[in-house]
Structures are given as C-alpha cells and as structure tokens.
ZADO-1210 file (C-alpha; in nm, 4 decimals, padded with zeros to 6 digits):
<atoms>
<atom x="-01.2887" y="00.3684" z="-00.9857" code="MET" pos="1"/>
<atom x="-01.2841" y="00.0107" z="-00.8964" code="ASN" pos="2"/>
<atom x="-01.4911" y="-00.1995" z="-01.0895" code="ASP" pos="3"/>
<atom x="-01.5911" y="-00.5587" z="-00.9080" code="PRO" pos="4"/>
<atom x="-01.6319" y="-00.7543" z="-01.2766" code="ASP" pos="5"/>
<atom x="-01.2680" y="-00.5636" z="-01.4172" code="THR" pos="6"/>
<atom x="-01.0946" y="-00.6686" z="-01.0167" code="ALA" pos="7"/>
<atom x="-01.2384" y="-01.0158" z="-01.0662" code="ALA" pos="8"/>
<atom x="-01.0333" y="-01.0038" z="-01.3904" code="ASP" pos="9"/>
<atom x="-00.7063" y="-00.8630" z="-01.3122" code="ALA" pos="10"/>
<atom x="-00.6412" y="-01.0443" z="-00.9991" code="GLY" pos="11"/>
<atom x="-00.5770" y="-01.0866" z="-00.6774" code="ARG" pos="12"/>
<atom x="-00.2324" y="-00.8457" z="-00.4835" code="VAL" pos="13"/>
<atom x="-00.1737" y="-00.9018" z="-00.0988" code="VAL" pos="14"/>
<atom x="00.0360" y="-00.6208" z="-00.0105" code="VAL" pos="15"/>
<atom x="00.2027" y="-00.7111" z="00.2823" code="SER" pos="16"/>
<atom x="00.2655" y="-00.4015" z="00.5583" code="GLY" pos="17"/>
<atom x="-00.0152" y="-00.1322" z="00.6201" code="GLY" pos="18"/>
<atom x="00.2163" y="00.0891" z="00.6647" code="GLY" pos="19"/>
<atom x="00.2509" y="00.4389" z="00.3879" code="VAL" pos="20"/>
<atom x="00.4072" y="00.2374" z="00.0999" code="ALA" pos="21"/>
<atom x="00.1862" y="-00.0376" z="00.1769" code="GLY" pos="22"/>
<atom x="-00.1455" y="00.1625" z="00.1423" code="LEU" pos="23"/>
<atom x="-00.0106" y="00.3798" z="-00.1198" code="THR" pos="24"/>
<atom x="00.0151" y="00.0820" z="-00.3723" code="ALA" pos="25"/>
<atom x="-00.2895" y="-00.0769" z="-00.2632" code="GLY" pos="26"/>
<atom x="-00.4836" y="00.2235" z="-00.3711" code="THR" pos="27"/>
<atom x="-00.3009" y="00.2103" z="-00.6826" code="PHE" pos="28"/>
<atom x="-00.3771" y="-00.0999" z="-00.7264" code="LEU" pos="29"/>
<atom x="-00.7289" y="-00.1168" z="-00.6304" code="ALA" pos="30"/>
<atom x="-00.8052" y="00.1836" z="-00.8532" code="ARG" pos="31"/>
<atom x="-00.6377" y="00.0031" z="-01.1786" code="ALA" pos="32"/>
<atom x="-00.9071" y="-00.3002" z="-01.0896" code="GLY" pos="33"/>
<atom x="-00.7009" y="-00.5481" z="-00.8978" code="PHE" pos="34"/>
<atom x="-00.8521" y="-00.7553" z="-00.5823" code="ASP" pos="35"/>
<atom x="-00.6360" y="-00.5928" z="-00.3495" code="THR" pos="36"/>
<atom x="-00.5600" y="-00.7002" z="00.0595" code="VAL" pos="37"/>
<atom x="-00.3663" y="-00.5034" z="00.2779" code="VAL" pos="38"/>
<atom x="-00.2255" y="-00.6697" z="00.5847" code="LEU" pos="39"/>
<atom x="-00.1334" y="-00.5026" z="00.8739" code="ASP" pos="40"/>
<atom x="00.1216" y="-00.6570" z="01.0969" code="GLY" pos="41"/>
<atom x="00.1551" y="-00.3777" z="01.3770" code="GLY" pos="42"/>
<atom x="00.1575" y="-00.0265" z="01.4069" code="GLU" pos="43"/>
<atom x="00.3107" y="00.1448" z="01.1193" code="SER" pos="44"/>
<atom x="00.6457" y="00.3738" z="01.1974" code="ILE" pos="45"/>
<atom x="00.4258" y="00.6709" z="01.0517" code="LEU" pos="46"/>
<atom x="00.2572" y="00.6980" z="01.4195" code="ARG" pos="47"/>
<atom x="00.5238" y="00.6960" z="01.6346" code="ARG" pos="48"/>
<atom x="00.6331" y="01.0492" z="01.4874" code="ASN" pos="49"/>
<atom x="00.5466" y="01.3574" z="01.7117" code="ALA" pos="50"/>
<atom x="00.4686" y="01.6059" z="01.4475" code="HIS" pos="51"/>
<atom x="00.4815" y="01.5235" z="01.0309" code="LEU" pos="52"/>
<atom x="00.6901" y="01.7628" z="00.7950" code="GLU" pos="53"/>
<atom x="00.7882" y="01.7555" z="00.4531" code="ASN" pos="54"/>
<atom x="00.4791" y="01.6264" z="00.2899" code="VAL" pos="55"/>
<atom x="00.3856" y="01.8134" z="00.0091" code="PRO" pos="56"/>
<atom x="-00.0305" y="01.9604" z="00.0637" code="GLY" pos="57"/>
<atom x="00.0918" y="02.0583" z="00.4075" code="PHE" pos="58"/>
<atom x="00.2540" y="02.3282" z="00.4612" code="PRO" pos="59"/>
<atom x="00.2357" y="02.3414" z="00.8473" code="ALA" pos="60"/>
<atom x="00.2974" y="01.9864" z="00.8426" code="GLY" pos="61"/>
<atom x="00.0563" y="01.7332" z="00.9634" code="VAL" pos="62"/>
<atom x="-00.0268" y="01.4982" z="01.2824" code="ASN" pos="63"/>
<atom x="00.1359" y="01.1288" z="01.1655" code="PRO" pos="64"/>
<atom x="-00.1151" y="00.9658" z="01.3195" code="ARG" pos="65"/>
<atom x="-00.4541" y="01.1584" z="01.1281" code="LEU" pos="66"/>
<atom x="-00.2473" y="01.1510" z="00.7976" code="PHE" pos="67"/>
<atom x="-00.2415" y="00.7047" z="00.8831" code="ALA" pos="68"/>
<atom x="-00.5871" y="00.7408" z="00.9117" code="ASP" pos="69"/>
<atom x="-00.6566" y="00.9407" z="00.5796" code="LEU" pos="70"/>
<atom x="-00.4039" y="00.7065" z="00.4291" code="LEU" pos="71"/>
<atom x="-00.5633" y="00.3860" z="00.5811" code="GLU" pos="72"/>
<atom x="-00.9246" y="00.5985" z="00.4837" code="ARG" pos="73"/>
<atom x="-00.8100" y="00.6727" z="00.1192" code="GLY" pos="74"/>
<atom x="-00.7394" y="00.2915" z="00.0482" code="ALA" pos="75"/>
<atom x="-01.0458" y="00.1284" z="00.2048" code="GLU" pos="76"/>
<atom x="-01.2476" y="00.4164" z="-00.0046" code="ARG" pos="77"/>
<atom x="-01.0632" y="00.3131" z="-00.3322" code="ASN" pos="78"/>
<atom x="-01.1550" y="-00.0034" z="-00.3144" code="GLY" pos="79"/>
<atom x="-00.9036" y="-00.1841" z="-00.0647" code="CYS" pos="80"/>
<atom x="-00.9075" y="-00.4604" z="00.1989" code="LEU" pos="81"/>
<atom x="-00.7747" y="-00.3903" z="00.5102" code="LEU" pos="82"/>
<atom x="-00.7330" y="-00.6672" z="00.7311" code="GLU" pos="83"/>
<atom x="-00.5234" y="-00.7617" z="01.0484" code="ALA" pos="84"/>
<atom x="-00.2248" y="-00.9616" z="01.0588" code="GLY" pos="85"/>
<atom x="00.0939" y="-01.0481" z="00.9163" code="ARG" pos="86"/>
<atom x="00.2351" y="-01.2963" z="00.6866" code="VAL" pos="87"/>
<atom x="00.4985" y="-01.5637" z="00.8607" code="VAL" pos="88"/>
<atom x="00.4976" y="-01.7918" z="00.5326" code="ASP" pos="89"/>
<atom x="00.5249" y="-01.7246" z="00.1501" code="LEU" pos="90"/>
<atom x="00.5037" y="-02.0304" z="-00.0905" code="ARG" pos="91"/>
<atom x="00.4827" y="-02.0116" z="-00.4873" code="PRO" pos="92"/>
<atom x="00.2453" y="-02.1998" z="-00.6441" code="GLU" pos="93"/>
<atom x="00.0766" y="-02.2378" z="-00.9665" code="GLY" pos="94"/>
<atom x="00.1026" y="-01.8581" z="-01.1239" code="SER" pos="95"/>
<atom x="00.0692" y="-01.6961" z="-00.8245" code="GLY" pos="96"/>
<atom x="00.1724" y="-01.8195" z="-00.4238" code="PHE" pos="97"/>
<atom x="-00.0078" y="-01.8953" z="-00.1558" code="ARG" pos="98"/>
<atom x="00.0284" y="-01.6529" z="00.1755" code="VAL" pos="99"/>
<atom x="-00.0101" y="-01.8169" z="00.4824" code="ARG" pos="100"/>
<atom x="-00.0554" y="-01.5324" z="00.7870" code="ILE" pos="101"/>
<atom x="-00.0448" y="-01.4569" z="01.1700" code="ASP" pos="102"/>
<atom x="-00.4015" y="-01.3521" z="01.1867" code="ALA" pos="103"/>
<atom x="-00.3383" y="-01.2080" z="01.5036" code="GLY" pos="104"/>
<atom x="-00.0844" y="-01.0260" z="01.3712" code="GLY" pos="105"/>
<atom x="00.1556" y="-01.1011" z="01.6419" code="GLY" pos="106"/>
<atom x="00.5152" y="-01.2368" z="01.6195" code="ASP" pos="107"/>
<atom x="00.4755" y="-01.4957" z="01.3485" code="GLY" pos="108"/>
<atom x="00.3977" y="-01.7816" z="01.6144" code="ASP" pos="109"/>
<atom x="00.0585" y="-01.8417" z="01.5193" code="ALA" pos="110"/>
<atom x="-00.1274" y="-02.1389" z="01.6869" code="ALA" pos="111"/>
<atom x="-00.3242" y="-02.3419" z="01.3799" code="ASP" pos="112"/>
<atom x="-00.6250" y="-02.1361" z="01.5393" code="GLY" pos="113"/>
<atom x="-00.4960" y="-01.8240" z="01.4500" code="ASP" pos="114"/>
<atom x="-00.3879" y="-01.8920" z="01.0767" code="ALA" pos="115"/>
<atom x="-00.5382" y="-01.8125" z="00.7492" code="ALA" pos="116"/>
<atom x="-00.4101" y="-01.8576" z="00.4414" code="THR" pos="117"/>
<atom x="-00.4774" y="-01.6337" z="00.0892" code="LEU" pos="118"/>
<atom x="-00.3540" y="-01.7284" z="-00.2287" code="VAL" pos="119"/>
<atom x="-00.2421" y="-01.4289" z="-00.4583" code="ALA" pos="120"/>
<atom x="-00.1613" y="-01.3546" z="-00.8158" code="ASP" pos="121"/>
<atom x="00.0958" y="-01.1355" z="-00.6817" code="TYR" pos="122"/>
<atom x="00.2563" y="-01.0485" z="-00.3039" code="VAL" pos="123"/>
<atom x="00.4126" y="-00.6201" z="-00.2834" code="LEU" pos="124"/>
<atom x="00.5725" y="-00.6329" z="00.0392" code="ALA" pos="125"/>
<atom x="00.5885" y="-00.3767" z="00.1947" code="ALA" pos="126"/>
<atom x="00.6629" y="-00.5192" z="00.5940" code="SER" pos="127"/>
<atom x="00.9498" y="-00.3029" z="00.7392" code="TRP" pos="128"/>
<atom x="01.1338" y="-00.4389" z="00.9471" code="SER" pos="129"/>
<atom x="00.9899" y="-00.7820" z="00.8589" code="ASP" pos="130"/>
<atom x="01.1725" y="-00.9515" z="00.5877" code="PRO" pos="131"/>
<atom x="01.1561" y="-01.2931" z="00.7491" code="GLU" pos="132"/>
<atom x="00.9039" y="-01.4897" z="00.5428" code="TYR" pos="133"/>
<atom x="01.1191" y="-01.4175" z="00.2102" code="LEU" pos="134"/>
<atom x="01.4446" y="-01.5655" z="00.2765" code="ARG" pos="135"/>
<atom x="01.4924" y="-01.8555" z="00.1359" code="GLY" pos="136"/>
<atom x="01.2664" y="-01.7974" z="-00.1806" code="LEU" pos="137"/>
<atom x="01.4593" y="-01.8476" z="-00.4772" code="ASP" pos="138"/>
<atom x="01.5182" y="-01.5683" z="-00.6525" code="SER" pos="139"/>
<atom x="01.5344" y="-01.3545" z="-00.4188" code="VAL" pos="140"/>
<atom x="01.8049" y="-01.1964" z="-00.2535" code="ASP" pos="141"/>
<atom x="01.8037" y="-01.0137" z="00.0550" code="LEU" pos="142"/>
<atom x="02.0829" y="-00.7752" z="00.1601" code="PHE" pos="143"/>
<atom x="02.2693" y="-00.6150" z="00.5040" code="GLU" pos="144"/>
<atom x="02.2873" y="-00.2705" z="00.5711" code="ARG" pos="145"/>
<atom x="02.4062" y="-00.2186" z="00.8964" code="GLY" pos="146"/>
<atom x="02.1128" y="-00.4033" z="01.1308" code="SER" pos="147"/>
<atom x="01.8598" y="-00.3859" z="00.8977" code="LYS" pos="148"/>
<atom x="01.7677" y="-00.6399" z="00.6486" code="THR" pos="149"/>
<atom x="01.6536" y="-00.5197" z="00.3362" code="TYR" pos="150"/>
<atom x="01.5367" y="-00.7300" z="-00.0086" code="VAL" pos="151"/>
<atom x="01.7012" y="-00.5992" z="-00.3518" code="ASP" pos="152"/>
<atom x="01.5012" y="-00.5361" z="-00.6439" code="VAL" pos="153"/>
<atom x="01.5316" y="-00.3811" z="-00.9330" code="ASP" pos="154"/>
<atom x="01.3671" y="00.0353" z="-01.0521" code="GLU" pos="155"/>
<atom x="01.0502" y="-00.1020" z="-01.1107" code="GLY" pos="156"/>
<atom x="01.0134" y="-00.2787" z="-00.7327" code="GLY" pos="157"/>
<atom x="01.0606" y="-00.6457" z="-00.9366" code="ARG" pos="158"/>
<atom x="01.2020" y="-00.9035" z="-00.6688" code="THR" pos="159"/>
<atom x="01.3760" y="-01.2027" z="-00.8771" code="GLY" pos="160"/>
<atom x="01.1091" y="-01.4514" z="-00.8914" code="LEU" pos="161"/>
<atom x="00.8106" y="-01.3184" z="-01.0857" code="GLU" pos="162"/>
<atom x="00.4875" y="-01.1340" z="-00.8759" code="GLY" pos="163"/>
<atom x="00.6736" y="-01.0735" z="-00.5912" code="LEU" pos="164"/>
<atom x="00.7793" y="-00.7038" z="-00.5685" code="TYR" pos="165"/>
<atom x="00.8685" y="-00.5132" z="-00.2284" code="ALA" pos="166"/>
<atom x="00.8063" y="-00.1102" z="-00.1716" code="ALA" pos="167"/>
<atom x="00.9305" y="00.1642" z="00.1175" code="GLY" pos="168"/>
<atom x="01.1435" y="00.1107" z="00.3696" code="ARG" pos="169"/>
<atom x="01.2501" y="-00.3123" z="00.3243" code="ILE" pos="170"/>
<atom x="01.3296" y="-00.2216" z="-00.0470" code="ALA" pos="171"/>
<atom x="01.5843" y="00.0240" z="00.0737" code="GLY" pos="172"/>
<atom x="01.4042" y="00.3637" z="00.0718" code="LYS" pos="173"/>
<atom x="01.4957" y="00.6113" z="00.2801" code="ALA" pos="174"/>
<atom x="01.2906" y="00.6958" z="00.5961" code="HIS" pos="175"/>
<atom x="01.0780" y="00.9602" z="00.4539" code="GLN" pos="176"/>
<atom x="00.7451" y="00.9663" z="00.4179" code="THR" pos="177"/>
<atom x="00.6829" y="01.1376" z="00.0938" code="VAL" pos="178"/>
<atom x="01.0105" y="00.8707" z="-00.0357" code="VAL" pos="179"/>
<atom x="00.7270" y="00.5288" z="00.0693" code="CYS" pos="180"/>
<atom x="00.4485" y="00.6880" z="-00.0521" code="ALA" pos="181"/>
<atom x="00.6157" y="00.7826" z="-00.4041" code="GLY" pos="182"/>
<atom x="00.7710" y="00.4500" z="-00.4385" code="HIS" pos="183"/>
<atom x="00.4767" y="00.2900" z="-00.3586" code="GLY" pos="184"/>
<atom x="00.2982" y="00.4120" z="-00.5811" code="ALA" pos="185"/>
<atom x="00.6130" y="00.3549" z="-00.8477" code="GLU" pos="186"/>
<atom x="00.6306" y="-00.0532" z="-00.7397" code="VAL" pos="187"/>
<atom x="00.2192" y="-00.0336" z="-00.7910" code="ALA" pos="188"/>
<atom x="00.2140" y="00.0906" z="-01.1879" code="LEU" pos="189"/>
<atom x="00.5303" y="-00.1557" z="-01.2442" code="ALA" pos="190"/>
<atom x="00.3123" y="-00.4072" z="-01.1129" code="LEU" pos="191"/>
<atom x="00.0014" y="-00.2681" z="-01.3312" code="ILE" pos="192"/>
<atom x="00.2341" y="-00.1990" z="-01.6426" code="GLU" pos="193"/>
<atom x="00.3466" y="-00.6138" z="-01.6027" code="ASP" pos="194"/>
<atom x="00.0233" y="-00.7315" z="-01.5950" code="SER" pos="195"/>
<atom x="-00.2571" y="-00.7974" z="-01.8605" code="SER" pos="196"/>
<atom x="-00.4810" y="-00.5078" z="-01.7469" code="VAL" pos="197"/>
<atom x="-00.5234" y="-00.2427" z="-01.9639" code="PRO" pos="198"/>
<atom x="-00.3890" y="00.0961" z="-01.7571" code="PHE" pos="199"/>
<atom x="-00.2815" y="00.4816" z="-01.9116" code="TYR" pos="200"/>
<atom x="-00.2822" y="00.6823" z="-01.6499" code="HIS" pos="201"/>
<atom x="-00.5016" y="00.6857" z="-01.3244" code="ASP" pos="202"/>
<atom x="-00.6355" y="01.0316" z="-01.3652" code="TRP" pos="203"/>
<atom x="-01.0355" y="01.2719" z="-01.3754" code="VAL" pos="204"/>
<atom x="-00.9979" y="01.4633" z="-01.6387" code="ALA" pos="205"/>
<atom x="-01.2707" y="01.7189" z="-01.7099" code="PRO" pos="206"/>
<atom x="-01.5522" y="01.6591" z="-01.9280" code="GLU" pos="207"/>
<atom x="-01.4477" y="01.6516" z="-02.3057" code="GLY" pos="208"/>
<atom x="-01.0379" y="01.6390" z="-02.2266" code="TYR" pos="209"/>
<atom x="-01.0216" y="01.3384" z="-02.4375" code="PHE" pos="210"/>
<atom x="-01.3716" y="01.2779" z="-02.6521" code="THR" pos="211"/>
<atom x="-01.3958" y="01.6640" z="-02.7776" code="ASP" pos="212"/>
<atom x="-01.0654" y="01.5406" z="-02.9705" code="ARG" pos="213"/>
<atom x="-01.2950" y="01.2139" z="-03.0717" code="GLY" pos="214"/>
<atom x="-01.0477" y="01.0210" z="-02.8204" code="ARG" pos="215"/>
<atom x="-01.1554" y="00.7533" z="-02.6568" code="GLU" pos="216"/>
<atom x="-01.0668" y="00.7722" z="-02.2618" code="VAL" pos="217"/>
<atom x="-00.7949" y="00.5978" z="-02.1710" code="PRO" pos="218"/>
<atom x="-00.7642" y="00.3064" z="-01.9242" code="PRO" pos="219"/>
<atom x="-00.8133" y="00.4561" z="-01.5589" code="GLY" pos="220"/>
<atom x="-00.9120" y="00.7729" z="-01.6618" code="CYS" pos="221"/>
<atom x="-01.2543" y="00.9473" z="-01.6548" code="GLU" pos="222"/>
<atom x="-01.3975" y="01.2397" z="-01.7534" code="GLU" pos="223"/>
<atom x="-01.6091" y="01.4081" z="-01.5405" code="ILE" pos="224"/>
<atom x="-01.9112" y="01.6784" z="-01.5853" code="ASP" pos="225"/>
<atom x="-01.8842" y="02.0051" z="-01.4435" code="ALA" pos="226"/>
<atom x="-02.1645" y="01.9297" z="-01.1508" code="GLU" pos="227"/>
<atom x="-01.9495" y="01.6235" z="-01.0750" code="GLU" pos="228"/>
<atom x="-01.6391" y="01.8004" z="-00.9973" code="ARG" pos="229"/>
<atom x="-01.8391" y="02.0281" z="-00.7829" code="ARG" pos="230"/>
<atom x="-01.9711" y="01.7569" z="-00.6017" code="ARG" pos="231"/>
<atom x="-01.6640" y="01.5697" z="-00.5777" code="ARG" pos="232"/>
<atom x="-01.4861" y="01.8762" z="-00.4519" code="GLU" pos="233"/>
<atom x="-01.7703" y="01.9664" z="-00.1907" code="ARG" pos="234"/>
<atom x="-01.7319" y="01.5995" z="-00.0873" code="GLU" pos="235"/>
<atom x="-01.4001" y="01.6761" z="-00.0356" code="SER" pos="236"/>
<atom x="-01.4226" y="01.9546" z="00.2093" code="MET" pos="237"/>
<atom x="-01.6226" y="01.8039" z="00.3937" code="ALA" pos="238"/>
<atom x="-01.4655" y="01.4941" z="00.4703" code="VAL" pos="239"/>
<atom x="-01.1053" y="01.7313" z="00.5235" code="MET" pos="240"/>
<atom x="-01.2784" y="01.9280" z="00.7065" code="ALA" pos="241"/>
<atom x="-01.4377" y="01.6725" z="00.9606" code="GLU" pos="242"/>
<atom x="-01.0619" y="01.5274" z="01.0024" code="ALA" pos="243"/>
<atom x="-00.9213" y="01.8541" z="01.1110" code="PHE" pos="244"/>
<atom x="-01.2293" y="01.9548" z="01.3257" code="GLU" pos="245"/>
<atom x="-01.0046" y="01.8910" z="01.6604" code="ALA" pos="246"/>
<atom x="-00.6372" y="01.7649" z="01.7817" code="PRO" pos="247"/>
<atom x="-00.6487" y="01.3435" z="01.7143" code="HIS" pos="248"/>
<atom x="-00.6933" y="01.2214" z="02.0083" code="ASP" pos="249"/>
<atom x="-00.4004" y="00.9025" z="02.0175" code="ASP" pos="250"/>
<atom x="-00.0871" y="01.0148" z="02.1488" code="GLU" pos="251"/>
<atom x="00.2666" y="00.9090" z="01.9815" code="PRO" pos="252"/>
<atom x="00.3845" y="00.5774" z="02.1340" code="THR" pos="253"/>
<atom x="00.7590" y="00.5544" z="02.1953" code="THR" pos="254"/>
<atom x="01.0350" y="00.3189" z="01.9874" code="HIS" pos="255"/>
<atom x="01.0064" y="-00.0837" z="02.0892" code="PRO" pos="256"/>
<atom x="01.2789" y="-00.0993" z="02.2575" code="SER" pos="257"/>
<atom x="01.1500" y="00.1414" z="02.5415" code="LEU" pos="258"/>
<atom x="00.8567" y="-00.0044" z="02.5871" code="ARG" pos="259"/>
<atom x="01.0389" y="-00.3584" z="02.6316" code="GLY" pos="260"/>
<atom x="01.0760" y="-00.4823" z="02.2780" code="GLY" pos="261"/>
<atom x="01.3499" y="-00.5839" z="02.0644" code="GLY" pos="262"/>
<atom x="01.5418" y="-00.3024" z="01.8109" code="GLU" pos="263"/>
<atom x="01.3195" y="-00.2082" z="01.4903" code="GLU" pos="264"/>
</atoms>
C-alpha cells in the first residue's frame, strides 16, 4: 500500500522505540504513506515474558519473542525502516524536528563518531522507559507516577508540542501488549488525521465493495479481486506456518536489575 511518491509527500516520521506500541504505530504510518523510521534502542520488555497471553487471535497464547519478531517483520513489510539507535536529543527545527541518535543504541553517552542525526516532520515517542530526551522541551509535560516518568498527552497521544506524539507505556498506558498495540495504532491515526494526508480507512475490501456502488475507493483502502484475495490468503498461511514450524530459539531474559543493571 505504501507508494514511494506518496511517502515523499506525506513526510517523515521518526518513531522512538521498537516495542509493541512503536512497531504498531510505525506499521499504520507507513501504510498511510509516511516515510517511517523506527528506532530500536534496546530490548523490548515483551521479549522478557515467559509466555504471552491475553492477545486476540492466539487462544492458547504465543511465544512473546516470536510475536515480537512478527511485529518487526510486519512493520518492515509495510514500509518501515527499522534502525538500531536511541534518541538522546530532540529539538524543534523549522516546521519539524532534528533528532540526535546514539547509533549504537547505548546509554545515551555516545561519542561523536557514534552519533547520527535525522530530520523529521513528526516524532512519535514510544520508548519505555526513556523520557529524558523529552525533558525541557517547551509545552511538553512529564509527570511522575511512583518511580516512573510519563509523558502527558491528550486522547490522541498528542503532547503540547505540535508534531510530537507519544504512545504506549511512556504515555501512561497499561502494561499489556494488546493495550500498547491499540494505543500505538490510535496515536498513529491521530497523527495521520492531523497531517495533510488524505486517509479514510486502512482496509482491504473485496472487489466492487465501493466501485459497484458508484463510489471511488477511499484513501487508504483498496479493492482486490478473488484471485488476489486467495493469493494473499495463501501467502499469509505460508508465512505463519513457517513462523510456527518449530519452537523459537531464544529464551526469555531476566529483569535488568538481576543482570547488574538498574530498575526499569
């Protein structure tokens, strides 16, 4: 669905955080035509789980590392560029932002040789728990809840700074995969609605659903015929069969405090 010409017109979004909320938001944004970069600054909490449950579509649950792999695969398939790196500084510039990155994905004390800079029209923060690069920005409010720091946002994930959004745990959402995925999608749609990108619905409809009623296919939608529908179904079945062919190789990791790191 992501057309390169459309992406150039939609602008660039930097998503800070490659966990559930960030990857879900990135997928929606890329499908809507944005040039979308997702920065993964470290291990997603999802990969620490022993077994992931309470996720729609998986009646017996699913291996969380496999689920994370599939989120990454889907984001890339839909046009996201996934890069290792952690945002260490964010500054408004013109009508957008200048984003400084520790390209090594380290602790933020990057040497000059490890630093990189991106220019973006929008930034979506989904980097739990790493709000420090947002501290001191005009109109961006942070608040404490226990030992954690969160970003104050409205119902669409908008901060007080135009063009800056936050989704998932960093925005105070519950510590559940499906909640963070849903909020990532919701905030991405709010960003799309705030932009100049024409968008109706991210939806693949059967052939004739709109056109047989004399309607144009709305922006963000497409119609496919029976042959293409079956092709996509077979491809989907093959991808999932391959993914679930054998148990995932990786083991869950422990909490950072048990590995000599700090609290998270």
